C-alpha positions as CSV (number, residue, x, y, z in Angstrom):
1,M,-63.8,32.8,41.4
2,E,-64.2,29.0,41.4
3,E,-60.8,28.5,39.8
4,Q,-59.2,30.6,42.5
5,I,-60.9,28.6,45.3
6,E,-59.8,25.4,43.6
7,R,-56.2,26.6,43.3
8,E,-56.2,27.6,47.0
9,E,-57.5,24.2,47.9
10,R,-54.7,22.6,45.9
11,L,-52.1,24.7,47.7
12,T,-53.5,23.9,51.2
13,Y,-54.0,20.2,50.6
14,D,-50.6,18.6,50.2
15,P,-50.6,14.8,49.5
16,F,-46.8,14.7,50.1
17,T,-47.2,15.4,53.8
18,T,-49.5,12.4,54.5
19,S,-48.2,9.3,56.2
20,D,-47.9,7.4,52.9
21,A,-46.4,10.3,51.0
22,F,-43.5,8.3,49.8
23,G,-45.5,5.5,48.2
24,S,-44.6,1.9,48.4
25,V,-41.1,2.2,47.0
26,G,-40.3,5.1,49.2
27,N,-41.6,3.4,52.3
28,V,-39.5,0.3,51.6
29,L,-36.5,2.6,51.1
30,L,-37.3,4.4,54.4
31,K,-37.5,1.1,56.2
32,V,-34.2,-0.1,54.8
33,A,-32.6,3.2,55.7
34,R,-34.1,2.9,59.2
35,L,-32.6,-0.6,59.6
36,F,-29.2,0.6,58.5
37,A,-29.4,3.5,61.1
38,L,-30.5,1.1,63.8
39,A,-27.6,-1.2,63.0
40,G,-25.2,1.7,63.1
41,G,-26.7,2.8,66.4
42,L,-26.2,-0.7,67.9
43,I,-22.6,-0.7,66.7
44,F,-22.0,2.6,68.5
45,V,-23.6,1.3,71.7
46,A,-21.3,-1.7,71.5
47,L,-18.3,0.5,70.9
48,V,-19.2,2.7,73.9
49,L,-19.5,-0.4,76.1
50,M,-16.2,-1.7,74.8
51,Q,-14.5,1.6,75.5
52,L,-16.1,1.7,79.0
53,V,-14.7,-1.7,79.8
54,S,-11.3,-0.7,78.5
55,V,-11.1,2.5,80.4
56,V,-12.4,1.2,83.6
57,G,-10.3,-2.0,83.3
58,R,-7.2,0.1,82.6
59,K,-7.8,2.3,85.7
60,L,-9.0,-0.3,88.2
61,F,-7.6,-3.7,87.1
62,S,-4.6,-3.0,84.9
63,F,-6.6,-4.5,82.0
64,A,-7.4,-3.0,78.7
65,V,-9.2,-4.3,75.6
66,P,-6.4,-5.1,73.2
67,G,-6.6,-2.9,70.1
68,D,-9.6,-0.9,71.4
69,V,-8.7,2.2,69.5
70,E,-8.3,0.2,66.3
71,V,-11.7,-1.4,66.7
72,L,-13.2,1.9,67.6
73,Q,-11.8,3.6,64.4
74,M,-12.8,0.8,62.1
75,C,-16.3,0.2,63.4
76,A,-17.2,3.8,63.9
77,A,-16.4,4.6,60.3
78,F,-18.8,2.1,58.8
79,A,-21.4,2.7,61.5
80,L,-21.4,6.4,60.8
81,S,-22.0,5.8,57.1
82,S,-25.2,3.9,57.9
83,F,-27.0,7.0,59.2
84,F,-26.8,9.3,56.1
85,A,-29.6,7.9,54.0
86,Y,-32.1,7.9,56.9
87,C,-31.1,11.4,57.8
88,H,-31.7,12.6,54.2
89,L,-35.1,10.8,53.9
90,I,-36.5,12.4,57.0
91,H,-35.2,15.8,56.1
92,G,-32.6,15.7,58.8
93,D,-30.0,17.5,56.7
94,I,-28.8,20.9,57.7
95,K,-30.5,23.5,55.6
96,V,-29.8,27.1,55.7
97,D,-33.1,28.8,54.6
98,F,-31.9,32.3,55.0
99,F,-32.3,33.0,51.3
100,T,-35.3,30.8,50.7
101,H,-37.6,31.6,53.6
102,N,-39.5,34.2,51.4
103,M,-39.6,32.0,48.3
104,S,-42.7,30.2,47.2
105,P,-43.1,26.5,48.2
106,T,-42.7,25.5,44.6
107,K,-39.3,27.2,44.2
108,V,-38.2,25.7,47.5
109,A,-39.2,22.3,46.3
110,F,-37.2,22.7,43.1
111,L,-34.2,23.8,45.1
112,D,-34.7,20.8,47.5
113,A,-34.8,18.6,44.5
114,F,-31.5,20.0,43.2
115,G,-30.0,19.6,46.7
116,S,-31.1,15.9,46.8
117,L,-29.6,15.4,43.4
118,T,-26.3,16.8,44.8
119,V,-26.5,14.5,47.8
120,A,-27.2,11.5,45.4
121,L,-24.2,12.3,43.2
122,F,-22.0,12.8,46.3
123,G,-23.1,9.5,47.8
124,A,-22.4,7.7,44.5
125,L,-19.0,9.3,44.2
126,V,-18.0,8.5,47.8
127,A,-19.3,4.9,47.5
128,W,-17.3,4.4,44.3
129,R,-14.0,5.9,45.6
130,T,-14.4,4.1,49.0
131,A,-14.8,0.7,47.2
132,V,-11.8,1.5,44.9
133,G,-9.7,2.4,48.0
134,A,-10.8,-0.7,49.9
135,L,-9.9,-2.9,46.9
136,S,-6.4,-1.3,46.7
137,L,-5.9,-1.9,50.4
138,K,-6.8,-5.5,49.9
139,E,-4.3,-5.8,47.1
140,V,-1.4,-4.6,49.2
141,G,-2.6,-6.5,52.2
142,E,-2.6,-3.7,54.7
143,S,-3.6,-4.6,58.2
144,S,-4.0,-2.9,61.6
145,P,-0.8,-2.7,63.7
146,I,-2.1,-4.3,66.9
147,L,-4.8,-6.8,66.0
148,A,-3.5,-7.4,62.4
149,W,-7.1,-7.1,61.0
150,P,-7.3,-6.4,57.3
151,V,-8.1,-2.7,56.9
152,W,-10.0,-3.1,53.7
153,I,-12.9,-4.9,55.3
154,P,-14.2,-2.1,57.5
155,Q,-13.6,0.3,54.6
156,M,-15.6,-1.9,52.2
157,L,-18.4,-2.1,54.9
158,M,-18.9,1.7,54.4
159,V,-19.9,1.3,50.8
160,P,-23.5,0.0,51.3
161,G,-24.3,3.0,53.5
162,F,-23.0,5.4,50.8
163,V,-24.9,3.5,48.1
164,L,-28.0,3.7,50.1
165,L,-27.4,7.5,50.5
166,A,-27.1,7.8,46.7
167,I,-30.4,5.9,46.2
168,A,-32.1,8.0,48.8
169,G,-30.8,11.2,47.2
170,F,-32.1,10.1,43.7
171,Y,-35.4,9.1,45.2
172,M,-35.8,12.4,47.1
173,C,-34.9,14.3,44.0
174,A,-37.7,12.7,42.1
175,H,-40.1,13.0,45.0
176,Q,-39.4,16.7,45.4
177,L,-39.7,17.3,41.7
178,R,-43.1,15.7,41.8
179,L,-44.0,17.9,44.7
180,A,-42.8,21.1,42.9
181,I,-44.7,20.2,39.7
182,W,-47.8,19.3,41.7
183,R,-47.7,22.6,43.5
184,S,-47.2,24.6,40.3
185,L,-50.4,23.3,38.8
């Protein structure tokens, strides 16, 4: 009887849901990912303001920001890549739990660990291929048509966001495996 009560207490108390569930390494990773996301958000705010000035200027004063579409495309690409790691760390990913809603928390944690491993491998693959693509663009000297900005720079600026996504995915995989193992005891 005591063993059953102890097991039930272990299942109701979950150390991974407390505020310091990630530990010191995970909290540092979370802070870095949050800074990346904030930087990406600020870039998007600046892009919206630039587009607002360009559209209003075009309609009212016959003035437009030169190359505004180029700037928007280049900056939005690397700003967007900065959100993925934070989203994954706070469980903001889209999950379809149609098949898993009746599974035990342990099985769901194992599946979440596998999903995080998949995210990590995807982040690493995209970071690698984005860096290779940026370096090949640098070699040929491609530049934007209006502003003549080198195209490789904004593409290379996407790489840190994808590397951080890979690190976050590997970390969450290990974290969720610990959770699954802890729950199975």
